[in-house]
N, C-alpha and C positions, 0 to 999 in steps of 0.2 A: 461143325457144320462145313460141308464141302463147298468149294467155290461155285459150282453150278447152282446149288440151292441158294447160296447167298446172292448170286446175280439175279436169279428169278425173283427173290424177295425184294431186292433193290428195284428191279424193273416194275414189279407190282406197286411198290410204294410210289415210284415216280409217276406211274400212270394215274394212281389215285390223286396225287397232288395236282397234276395237270388237270384232271377232271374237276377237282374242286375249284381251281382257278377259273376254268371255263364256266362252270355252273354259277359262280359268283358274278362273273362279268355278264353272263346272259341275264341274270336277275337284275343287274344294274341297267342293262339296255331295256328290259321289260318295264322297270320302274320309271325310266326316263321318258318312256312313251305313254305314261299315265296308266300303265298296267292294262293296256288294250289287248284283247284276246286275238288269236289267230296268226301270230307271227313268231311262235315259239321256235320253229325250225330256223327261221331267218336269224333270230337272236342268237341261237346256239352256234350257227355257222359263223356269224360275225365274231362272236366271242372266241370261238375256237381259232379263227384266223388271227385275231389280235394276240391271243395268248401265245400261239406258236411263233408269231412274228417277233414277239418280245422275249422269247426264250433265250437262254444262254447259247443253245446250239445255233439259233438264227444269228445271234451276235457274232459267234465265232465264224460262221460261214461268211457273213458280210466282211469280216476282217480279213479272212483268207482271200476273198475275191479281190480286195483292194491292194493286197500285197503284190509286189513284183513276182512274176513266175519263179525266178530263181530263189527268192526268199521263201515262197510257199513250199517249194520242193525241199529246201533245207530244213524246214520246220516239220516235215512229215516223217 
C-alpha cells in the first residue's frame, strides 16, 4: 500500500472516529434535555465544539501557545 493511500485511509478513520464522538456527545446533550425535539443542530454544534476543544490537536495547540516563543521555534 503506498503512503498516499495509507494517509487517506488514516484520515478517513480519524474523521469517522471524531464523528462518532460528536454523535455520542450530541446524544448525551439530547438526553440531558429530556429528549426534547427541535434542538438537534444546536446539540450537534455544541458537541462538535466540545470534541474539537478536547482533541489532542487542541491540547498541543494550547501547549504551544503557552511556551516561550524561542521554545516553540526550537520544537518546530
